[in-house]
Structures are given as structure tokens and as C-alpha cells.
N, C-alpha and C positions, 0 to 999 in steps of 0.2 A: 504493500500500500504506500509506504513512504517513497519508494522508488517511483511509483506512478505520479505522486504529487510533485516530486522534484523534477521528474522528466517533463511534466506538463509545464511547469514554470520555466525551466531551462529552455524548453522548446520555444516558448514565446520570446525569450531573450535572444535565442539564436535567429529567430525570424527577423528580429529588429536588425541585428548586426549583419545578417546575410543579405538583407535588402540593399546593402551598400556595395554588393559584389560587382554590380554593373557600372559603378561610377569609377572615374579615374582615381587611383589611389593617391593618398598624400605620401610624400617621400620624407620620412623622418629617420633620424639616427639614434641609436642607443650606445653610449660609451660604457665599456665593461671592464676588462682587465687583460692580463697577459694571455697569449695564445693557448697555453696549456693549463690555464687556471679554471676555476669553477664559474666565475662571473661571465665569461664569454659563452659558456654552455647555457647558462640561465638566459642570457640575451638571445641565443639561438632558439631556445624553446619559446620565448615570447614572440620572436619573429615568425616562427612556424605555426604556433597554435593560437595566438591571440591577435596579432596584428592584421593578418589577411581578412578575417571576418569583420574587422572594424574598418576596413577600407584604407589600411595603412601599409605601405611598403617600408618595412623597418630594416634599415641597414645596421648590422651589428659591427661595432668598431672596437678593435683591440686598443688597449691603453696600458700605461704603467700601473694604474690603479686609482684608488678613491680620490686622492688629492687632485690629481690631474683631471679626473672626471668632474669634480666640482667646478674647476676652472672652465672646462670645455662646455659643461652644462650651462654655465653662466654666459659665456662669451662666443662660443662657436656657432655659426649659422647652421640650422638643420638639426642640431642636437636637441631633442625634446625629452629624452629620458636618460637616466644615469643610474648606475649601481654604486652605492657609497656605504662604507663602513660607519657604524654609529660613532666610534671614537674620533674619526676624522671629521664628521659633521659637527660633533660637539667641540672639537678643537677650534674650528672656524668660529663658532658662536662665542667660545670663551675669549678668543683673541679679539673679536669684534667688541665684546663687552669691556675689554681693557682699554679700548680707545683706538685700536688699529683701524683706520678708515678703509683700507683695501679689503680687509677681512669682512668688515660690515657690508661694503658694497657688493662683495661676492656672495655672501651667504644669505643675507636677509630676504632677497626675492625668491630663494629656492623653497620648494615645498615638497613634502613627502606624499607619496601615493599610498604605500603600505610597507610594513616590515616584512621581511622575507624569512631568512633562516640564520642560524649561527655559523660563523666561519671559525675553524679551528686555528689556533696559533701553534704551528709546528716548530719546535725548537730542535734542530737537527745537529748532531755531532758525528764524528767518526766512530766507527764501531769500537775502536781501541782507545777512545778518549777516556781520561781518568774522571771526567765529569759524571756525576751520578744523577743529579736532579736540576731543575730549573734554577734553584737558588745558587748553583755553583758557577753561573756564567759571569759573575762580577769580575771586572777587570780583564776579561778575555777579549780577543779580537773577534768582532761580530759583524757579519753581513746583515744589515737591517733592511735591505731592499733598495730599489732605485728611488732617487728623489722624485717626489710626486706620487709615490705609491702609497696605498693604504697600509701595506706591510711596514713601510718606514715609520709611519705615524704610530702604528701599534707597537712596534719593537721599541722605539724610543720612549713612548709613554709607559710601557710595561716595565722597562728597566728603571725609569725614574720612580715609579711607584714602589717597586720592590726594594730599591737600595737608597732611595732618598737623594739621588743625584743623577745627572745625565751621564750617558756613556762617555768616557774620556775620548776626546776628539781623535787621538791617535789610535784608538781601538775601533773606530767606526769605518766600515767598508760598505759602499753602495754598489751592490751587484744585483743583476737579475736573478730570479730563482734558479734557473739552470746553471748560470755561471757560479752562483754561490755554492751549489752542490759540488760542482767540479773543483772549486777552490778548496772545499773541505777535504775532498779525496786526496788532493796533492799537498795538503797540510799548509796552505797559505793563510787559512783562517781557522779559528777554533770552533765557531758556532755560526749556523745560518738560521735566521728566523724567517719563516715563510707562513703567511696567512692565506689559507686556501681551504675551501670546503671539501670534506671527505665524501666519497673517494675522489681524489684529484688525479687527473691525467699525468701531472708532473711526476708522480710516484708510480702510478700503475703502468705507465708506458716506459719506465726506465729499465734498462737492461739489468737482469738479476745479479750479474756479477758486480755491477757498480752499486746497486742498491744494498747488497750485502755488506758493503763497506761503511754503511751509514746506520744510525739508530736515532730514535727520538728520546729526548730527555723528559721524564715525567715531572709534573707539578706536584710536589709533596703537599697533600692537603693540610698537614699539620705544621708546615713551615711558616714562620712569621712573614717571610717574603711573599708567599702565596696569599696569605690573608690580606696583606697590603695591596696586592694586585687586584683583589676582588672589589676594590673601590670602583673600578671601571669594568673589569672583565668578570666572566662567569665560569664556574667549573664545568668541565665537559669530559667526555671520554673519546679518545681516538681509538676506534674499534679495530681489533685484529681482522674482523670480517671485511673491513674496507681495504686492507692491504694484506691478504692472506699469504702472499709470496714474500712478505717482508717482516711483518710483526709476528711475534710468537705469542703475544697476549695483549689485552687492552691496555692502553696507556692513558693515565689521567692527565688532563691538560686544561687549558683555558680557551675561552671563545669570545668572539665579538659579533654583534648583530649586523646583518646586511639589510639595507633599505633600498627600495625603488623610489627614485627622486625625479622631480620635474621642476618647472619654473612657474611662477605665478602669472600665467598667461591670461590676457584679457581679450585677444582677437577672437572674433566670433568663430571663424573656421577652426582655429586651433583648439578652442574650448570644446567645440562640437566633436572634433576628431578624438580628443582625449576622453571625452565622455563615452564615445563609442568603444574606445579601447577598454575603459573600465567595465562596460557592459559585457564585452567579449571576454575579459579576464575572468569575470564571474561565471559566465556561461561555459567557459572552457577550463575552469579550474580543475575539474576532475581529470580532464585529458592531460593537463600538466603533471598532475600527481601520478597518473598511470604511465605516461609515455615519456615524460621529461627526465631531467637529471634526478638522481635519487634524493637530492636536497629538497626537491619540491614536496616530498612526503613530510618534511618537517614544517612546511609553511602552513599557517592557519589563516583562513580567510576572515580576518578580523582587523579592527582599527582600535588598538588600545589607546588609553590616555597618554598624551605626550608630556615629556618634561618641558620646563619653561624654555622658551626660545625656539621650540620646534613647532611647526604648523603643517597640517595636511593641506593639500590643494583642494580648495572649497568645492568646485564643480564636480571633481572626481569623487571626493568624499561623499557628496550627496548621492551619487549614483551607486557607490559601493555600499553605503548604509541602506539604501533601498534594496539592494541585492540581498544583504544580510537579513533584512526584515522579511523579505519574501521567502528566503530559505528557512528562516526560523518558523514562519507561519506554516510552511509546508510540513515541517517536522511536527509541529504541534497539532496540525489537522490530522496527520497520519496517526499520531499517538491517540487522538481523541476518538478515532473510529472504533466502534464496538467490535470486539473479536467475533468472528463467525461462530455460529453455534455448531457444536460437533454433530456429525451425521449420526442419526439414530435410525434404527430399523423402523419401517412403517408398521403401524398397528393395523389390525383388521378393520377398525372403524375408519381410519384414514384412507385405506384402500377403497372402502365402500363409497366414500365421498369424493374419490378421485383427487385426493390431496397429496398423493405420493408422486414424486418427480423422479 
């Protein structure tokens, strides 16, 4: 019964978005992350399952990561959507609140569409490294990711929270994820911090003989450094099942939230197209969870209360909340339906009155 109710409502939503199929599509871009990261796969899923029914030709653009995405979302023509880590978004807001005019100009017109999923902070060392836990990385040579990447923001914020000081300048190396792993293997650095959602192509596509030379540092839940990091980040588990050819057991770690971001657009056509995108996102959410990257299974179709300084994009928020209300109504209606009576054999009297079917 519940499936019939949901199918009926989703059918109506699909009729709306599919009515756009004959129109010339709007050409938009979404900025994501590195080629072998999770963000670009999430962008590909949105481009495949959500954008076409909304009448949008969505180009998926690789980038260094979240900080670059914020800048491109704000200033690059055609970029209408971006994937951004929560700590990067908050860092822009914090800097704007301290009086930095460039940070304020960049972040204040940006708006959230919805939260997505948690990205794991992978702290990688050589297999023969003497380091045992995350708390041991102090004063080590660390690749924090490329400038402009979300990884760089997360790595530097994480270190500052854990140890009460920035990474010493002489210990900071800015390498891509791939180059950082290569530098680890040849002992040019001690630690590579890589923020990516599991399972990540970066690790799953790596040659086994190279991957066997690396391991993940666990975050000791009882360490004071881990507790200080929890001011911004959240405990998680990097699962052995995500990397069965590499990990021998689950590894406790830390995570950061990913958000789908847009701009506070006011042009009628853009507002209309993004509204259609929201309707299609709702109508095709089950497809994303079934056919998209495994991270979609962690995404909840909900709009939680935001912290101060964060705002949803009003028109899309209205459409998504209407979607949520319709889905909730469908669930409630299905639950309220009386259960069918169990089949009972016909009595002689019922047969006489032709009441048996």
C-alpha cells in the first residue's frame, strides 16, 4: 500500500519534470573534486539521474576541491551548483565575521540546497611507519592536499584542533592525493591526509602491491587529541568492506559533512530551472540511492536546522519541503489504511446468499 501511495505521488512529480523533455535544455555546470574522488561521482549521478528530467544539461567539472568550488560557484559563469565540505563553508563564514571583506563577498550570497553525506578523513602512512594513531602525527611532514582543496582546509583545521597550533610551515606539503600516496611510498613525507568518501576510487583502483605499502592511522576515541577534534568533526568508521583488498579490519576515524550548494539567484529562468531540479531530485531520489555511488545510501532527504550564518536557497527549499510533506503524507495515509481482513472459509449461509467470492 505504501509503495502505491509513493508511486502515485512520485508519478505526478515525474510528469511535471518530464514535461520539460521537449524544451531546449539549460546548460549548467557543477564543480566537484578530483578525478578519482567521490565528489565527481556524486556530480555524475546528479547529471545522469536528476538533471535531464529537469531540462538541464549538467556538465560535471573536476576541481581541486571545496575551497576552489566556493570561488568558482561565486564567480565563474555557468557554474550553478557546487559540492562543498561543511568545515570549508564554515571557515569562509568565520573569516567573513572577523572582518575579511573578500570572504564576506564570496560566501554571503551562497546558499545550501541540502546536506549530503559524511566524507571520511583518511590519515595514511607507510605500512612500516612507527606511527600508531592519529595523535602521533604532531611535528611530522604532512601532505595536506592542494591549495584550494577541501582536504587542505580539513587537514589544517584538524591539526590545529588536536594540538592547539598550526602545522609548522616547514612540515606542510601541498600534493594531490595521488602524488601524496606516491611520496609516502618513496619516504618523502610521513603522512598524507586525504578527505574522500568511502569507497573511493583512489584506493580501490590502486595496484595491490602499492596499496600494501600503505595503512590508515586510527583515531583513538579515548585520546584527548581526538576529543578536541570533535569540536568540528565527527567519529566514523572506515569499513574493511569498503577496501577488502587493503584493510584487515574496520578503522575508527573522523568525518566531515558534504553539502550541495548554489547561489542566491533571482533571475526568473534560473529560479525556475533550479526548482525543476529540486522536483527531479525528489522524484529520482530512490534511483540515486539504488543506482548511484554507495554514499547516496547515507543521504537523507531532509532539511535540518542550520547553524547561524548558513541559509538554504529559498525557492528550492520551498519545493523540497513540499516534497517532504507529500512523502510524509503518503506514508501516513498508507499506515492509516485498515489491514485487510484475513480470508475465512465461506459459511453455508453465505453461500446461500451468494456472498462468497
